C-alpha atoms as one frame of an Amber mdcrd trajectory, in Angstrom:
protein
   8.149   0.835  24.885  10.972   2.369  23.769  12.510   1.851  19.886  14.645
  -1.107  19.483  12.971  -2.811  22.134  10.681  -6.143  22.181   9.529  -6.636
  18.645   6.184  -8.659  19.584   4.343  -5.828  18.940   6.108  -6.124  15.378
   5.053  -9.707  14.872   1.432  -9.119  16.205   1.297  -6.032  14.049   2.183
  -8.072  10.773  -0.233 -10.783  11.585  -3.260  -7.896  11.902  -2.304  -6.547
   8.700  -2.149  -9.912   6.841  -6.310 -10.104   7.926  -6.680  -6.727   7.580
  -5.161  -6.374   4.123  -5.919 -10.250   2.872  -9.993  -9.424   3.723  -9.496
  -6.136   1.421  -8.027  -7.788  -1.059 -10.744 -10.498  -0.720 -13.572  -8.215
  -1.004 -12.622  -5.810  -3.911 -12.963  -8.197  -6.386 -16.296  -9.680  -4.477
 -17.827  -6.390  -4.818 -17.241  -6.077  -8.268 -18.908  -9.278  -9.048 -21.934
  -8.287  -6.508 -22.523  -5.011  -8.682 -22.614  -7.031 -11.782 -24.943  -9.355
 -10.401 -26.960  -6.115  -9.405 -26.713  -4.972 -13.460 -23.814  -2.685 -12.965
 -22.271  -1.768 -16.372 -18.632  -0.859 -16.402 -18.809   2.982 -15.606 -20.676
   2.255 -12.441 -17.919  -0.619 -11.667 -15.440   2.150 -12.038 -17.654   4.730
  -9.823 -17.674   2.006  -6.892 -14.126   1.368  -7.331 -13.368   4.930  -7.564
 -15.289   5.633  -4.279 -12.722   3.340  -2.375  -9.752   5.302  -3.206 -11.298
   8.738  -3.714 -12.922   9.208   0.163 -10.040   8.353   1.911  -8.161  11.584
   0.174 -10.368  13.928   2.065  -9.509  12.268   5.294  -5.827  11.237   5.238
  -3.954  14.677   5.834  -6.855  15.478   9.115  -5.789  11.964  10.485  -1.863
  12.385  10.140  -2.533  15.611  12.071  -4.490  13.654  14.452  -1.725  11.279
  14.790   1.255  13.565  15.220  -0.611  15.264  17.880  -1.705  11.911  19.764
  -1.805   7.755  20.126  -1.717   6.191  16.663  -2.685   2.663  18.226  -6.637
   3.706  18.784  -6.288   3.843  15.006  -5.689   0.198  14.331  -9.177  -0.849
  15.766 -11.299   1.754  14.329  -9.624   0.748  10.619 -10.523  -3.027  11.888
 -14.077  -2.225  12.588 -14.720  -0.733   9.237 -13.176  -2.537   7.253 -14.701
  -5.730   8.739 -18.117  -3.421   8.640 -17.507  -2.046   5.154 -16.713  -5.636
   3.939 -20.071  -7.262   5.428 -22.474  -4.413   4.813 -21.112  -4.849   1.076
 -22.304  -7.997   0.880 -26.066  -7.544   2.440 -26.631  -4.361   0.239 -29.050
  -4.745  -2.544 -28.392  -1.444  -4.147 -25.324   0.008  -6.207 -25.154   3.433
  -3.978 -24.847   1.588  -1.113 -21.959  -0.617  -2.626 -20.221   2.639  -3.300
 -21.154   3.699   0.211 -19.712   0.604   1.885 -16.704   0.509  -0.388 -16.063
   3.944   0.253 -16.386   2.744   4.084 -13.426   0.004   3.335 -11.235   2.255
   2.060 -11.490   4.754   4.534 -11.269   1.860   7.054  -7.886   0.271   5.288
  -6.524   4.035   5.130  -6.769   4.339   8.875  -5.082   1.459   9.815  -2.745
   2.016   7.662  -1.882   5.329   9.385  -2.064   4.028  12.596   0.229   1.241
  11.897   3.115   3.204   9.672   3.059   5.746  12.364   3.461   3.288  15.125
   6.670   1.409  13.440   8.114   4.959  12.961   7.517   5.822  16.727   8.672
   2.454  17.886  11.854   2.116  16.166  15.094   3.311  16.383  16.510   5.164
  13.199  19.158   2.550  12.097  15.829  -0.269  12.471  13.466   1.361  10.194
  14.384  -0.151   6.874  13.906  -3.246   8.425  10.930  -2.680  10.556   9.073
  -1.133   7.568  10.496  -3.731   5.469   8.890  -6.281   7.692   5.382  -4.498
   8.161   4.512  -4.857   4.558   5.332  -8.494   4.400   1.879  -8.564   6.380
   0.450  -6.262   3.395   2.279  -9.114   0.642   0.445 -12.158   2.513  -3.105
 -10.414   2.164  -2.480  -9.907  -1.197  -1.281 -13.442  -1.646  -4.007 -14.972
  -0.127  -6.770 -12.482  -0.641  -8.000 -12.726  -4.045  -7.387 -16.639  -3.982
  -9.944 -16.591  -1.385 -11.917 -15.172  -3.607 -11.571 -16.785  -6.472 -12.439
 -20.241  -4.579 -15.902 -18.932  -3.264 -17.370 -16.812  -6.177 -18.617 -18.716
  -8.975 -21.521 -20.751 -10.550 -24.994 -20.078 -11.536 -25.315 -17.872  -8.169
 -23.220 -14.755  -8.458 -24.921 -12.604  -6.519 -24.958 -15.614  -3.249 -21.473
 -16.189  -3.782 -20.257 -12.905  -3.968 -22.328 -11.737  -1.093 -20.767 -15.045
   0.905 -16.892 -13.870   0.008 -17.953 -10.232   1.597 -19.232 -11.601   4.819
 -16.283 -14.060   5.022 -13.728 -11.171   4.094 -15.279  -9.234   7.136 -14.994
 -11.848   9.555 -11.470 -12.734   8.430 -10.695  -8.698   8.985 -12.457  -9.112
  12.750  -9.615 -11.616  13.045  -7.127  -9.435  12.920  -8.548  -8.064  16.905
  -6.899 -10.937  18.270  -3.279  -9.394  17.409  -4.092  -5.835  18.090  -4.983
  -6.334  21.709  -1.615  -6.368  23.061  -0.341  -3.638  20.864   0.543  -0.372
  22.848   1.771   2.613  21.412   3.939   3.996  24.394   5.504   6.935  22.824
   5.528  10.154  24.877   3.862  12.799  22.394   4.067  16.390  23.677   0.736
  18.265  23.911  -0.367  20.699  21.224   1.126  23.755  22.923   4.743  22.192
  23.798   5.006  21.318  20.102   3.692  24.539  18.503   1.839  24.848  15.561
   1.385  22.393  13.340   3.724  22.193  10.042   2.412  23.177   6.791   1.556
  20.938   4.146   3.811  23.207   1.808   6.427  23.090   4.423   6.436  18.988
   4.796   6.282  18.505   0.604   9.348  21.141   0.524  11.517  18.841   2.669
  14.368  17.227   0.738  13.674  14.015   0.479   9.992  13.906   1.009   8.288
  14.511  -2.656  10.985  11.454  -3.870   9.970   9.163  -1.225   6.197   9.799
  -2.325   6.928   9.431  -5.940   8.849   6.433  -5.344   6.031   5.079  -3.574
   3.038   5.825  -6.267   5.388   4.532  -9.351   5.439   1.257  -7.527   2.165
   1.084  -6.159   0.442   1.923  -9.903   3.131  -0.681 -11.191   1.234  -3.410
  -9.037  -1.757  -1.912  -9.482  -1.837  -2.051 -13.483  -0.217  -5.347 -13.679
  -2.837  -7.139 -11.377  -5.490  -5.188 -13.275  -4.039  -5.814 -16.989  -1.978
  -9.444 -17.152  -5.284 -11.087 -17.453  -5.994  -8.401 -20.508  -2.663  -9.631
 -22.103  -3.190 -13.298 -20.959  -6.525 -13.121 -23.283  -4.777 -11.890 -26.233
  -2.191 -14.179 -25.745  -4.163 -17.189 -25.120  -3.012 -17.880 -21.185  -5.749
 -19.294 -18.931  -6.716 -17.523 -16.236  -5.651 -20.057 -13.771  -1.683 -19.874
 -15.080  -2.856 -15.536 -14.932  -3.153 -16.541 -11.497   0.048 -18.219 -10.852
   1.639 -15.767 -12.113   0.306 -13.088  -9.879   0.670 -14.879  -7.026   4.161
 -15.820  -8.312   4.583 -12.075  -8.243   3.448 -11.296  -4.501   5.595 -14.382
  -3.423   8.588 -12.898  -4.330   7.647  -9.463  -3.300   7.497 -11.445   0.167
  10.811 -12.898  -0.666  12.297  -9.219  -1.310  11.491  -8.113   2.019  12.398
 -10.809   4.183  15.804 -10.048   2.949  15.738  -6.789   2.563  18.562  -5.915
   5.603  21.875  -7.710   3.563  20.524  -5.581   0.401  20.252  -2.251   2.604
  23.779  -3.111   3.572  25.650  -3.835   0.613  24.267  -1.242  -1.324  22.063
   1.433   0.671  19.250   2.615   0.416  19.556   5.436  -2.228  21.552   2.970
  -4.304  19.063  -0.315  -3.832  16.054   2.023  -4.670  17.600   3.494  -7.757
  18.670  -0.191  -8.791  15.244  -1.599  -8.446  13.423   0.842  -9.800  15.646
   0.576 -12.920  15.240  -2.929 -13.554  11.392  -3.106 -12.794  11.004  -0.317
 -15.498  13.004  -2.681 -18.079  10.872  -5.886 -16.932   7.461  -4.194 -16.872
   8.386  -3.049 -20.981   9.335  -6.248 -21.349   6.002  -7.706 -20.539   4.596
  -6.165 -23.410   7.051  -8.243 -25.836   5.415 -11.495 -26.930   7.686 -13.881
 -24.465   6.736 -17.573 -23.738   5.070 -18.390 -20.505   8.274 -19.665 -18.863
  10.294 -16.266 -19.397   6.782 -14.057 -18.204   6.867 -16.095 -14.737  10.531
 -15.292 -15.007  10.188 -11.604 -15.722   7.210 -11.614 -12.844   9.425 -13.317
  -9.899  12.254 -10.837 -10.592   9.680  -7.903 -11.535   8.149  -8.682  -7.862
  11.105  -8.691  -5.650  12.424  -5.715  -7.650   8.857  -3.987  -6.332   9.334
  -5.291  -2.966  11.496  -2.694  -2.069   9.752   0.795  -2.869   7.195   0.770
  -0.742   8.948   0.165   2.949  12.298   2.193   1.658   9.746   5.045   0.949
   8.422   5.113   4.213  11.808   5.440   5.675  12.574   8.369   3.357   9.587
  10.203   3.987   9.197   9.359   7.955  13.539  10.813   8.111  12.795  13.553
   5.590   9.640  15.398   7.189  10.043  17.776   9.721   9.901  17.400  13.774
   6.143  16.699  14.698   4.691  16.137  11.198   6.114  12.600  10.189   2.525
  10.964  10.099   1.347  13.869   8.250   3.871  13.209   5.853   3.212   9.548
   5.958  -0.655  10.453   5.433   0.386  12.544   2.466   2.326   8.999   0.878
  -0.488   7.382   1.150  -2.234  10.390  -0.368   0.114  10.058  -3.404  -0.829
   6.323  -3.549  -4.275   6.889  -3.650  -3.914   9.389  -6.799  -2.184   6.982
  -8.551  -4.769   4.249  -8.103  -7.339   6.577  -9.295  -5.037   8.012 -12.471
  -3.011   5.225 -13.207  -5.474   2.640 -14.195  -7.455   5.061 -16.028  -4.598
   6.239 -17.701  -3.743   3.152 -18.807  -7.248   1.912 -19.911  -6.931   5.025
 -22.380  -3.621   4.070 -23.401  -4.488   0.462 -24.117  -7.627   1.682 -25.853
  -5.593   3.519 -28.287  -2.581   1.560 -28.942  -3.083  -1.968 -27.385  -3.308
  -4.008 -24.383   0.396  -4.565 -23.912   1.150  -0.419 -24.201   0.444   0.234
 -20.599   3.391  -2.028 -19.419   5.544  -0.015 -21.366   3.676   3.508 -19.934
   4.816   1.903 -16.336   8.509   1.350 -17.744   8.759   5.218 -18.035   7.362
   5.733 -14.746   9.638   3.402 -13.210  12.582   5.027 -14.962  11.439   8.558
 -13.796  11.187   7.044 -10.579  14.824   5.385 -10.523  16.151   8.636 -11.236
  14.371  10.550  -8.378  15.840   7.777  -6.437  19.528   8.410  -7.300  19.189
  11.764  -6.525  17.117  11.408  -3.029  19.166  12.420  -0.201  20.900   9.279
   1.907  20.005  10.824   5.217  17.622  13.252   6.825  17.746  17.170   5.398
  19.117  19.284   7.958  16.515  20.742   9.983  15.529  24.993   9.418  17.533
  27.001  11.383  15.980  27.496  14.379  14.169  23.753  14.466  16.141  21.065
  16.507  15.315  18.034  14.615  15.213  14.464  16.321  15.623  10.807  15.378
  13.534   8.925  12.652  10.673   7.853  15.244   7.812   9.997  15.375   7.559
  12.787  18.096  10.546  11.419  20.320  13.338  13.696  20.862  15.731  10.693
  23.220  15.533   8.937  19.738  17.621  10.980  17.838
């Protein structure tokens, strides 16, 4: 399938990603509730949640390497199988150590799916289409993040917390399996050269030194950290201010809906401002809004701030993908995307831990001030990021933005 051709594959990929991400977003809170029902304390919950993020750290770069030198479509069904299996087996697990293992399997499956999907978008999109196609691709994640927690909340509750959380996990596993209905017609027809023709693997150090790659990784880390901490600590803020949990849930759904809206209008925004300026403006505005959440504003003002914040946060992930893909050396773009995901996972581990420390010392609203500083720094990084891919090193011919395809230049 030539880049820029029939986009039916992209729609099917978005649908599959919606089900896969929805399953994960439904399963993660369900895992915590089931672990609590099995007698876990806060430390055990933290370990189980950490295994989800930490285990894929060791697999991200090897998977990216494999994708750079082979087809990426096979990673999609493998990821779905691991997600579905991890969800369902978490639902029948009767010990905390088993739940930790299956949580890690779920995280590994999510990583496999995302690396395969991102690499597929990069390969099968012409350079001028990548910002738009990555934006549409990430709508799948936003839809899953919007529906998954709501579905989990509808199923979990009552006196039998162990039973209802187990049911939610089994339903999440079934939901992940539905992704197969969209995957079966997705093919990766991009020509990939043999290892011998491509030469040696590009060292990780060289990838990280490519101008634009560190910027894309950092921006992605900052935006994802903001989303994670917002999800984790807005209920704490609501508890302190007397805001009902149902209202907090609606506020978080409003944030997710605004993110989807942003990605639907990403193309005209890019035409208006360009990638570097759009990243800078949205990160700067998000920094101000995050810090503003720490103020004791009324609920209607908080809703307005979260809607605009969700819109701004919708820019960072898809555009950081394009930044990394177009800046990475030839033959290493899937590895560069895997490094970006590694940065995301590190942020998912480090940011909540730091936020918890700050909240314990200063107060529940303090993490949002910390996020404001992080996003302000990312705005500065975005302003200095290259508007187009850096020139290749002497003796290395750059192709277009699609992975492993010189004809896309």
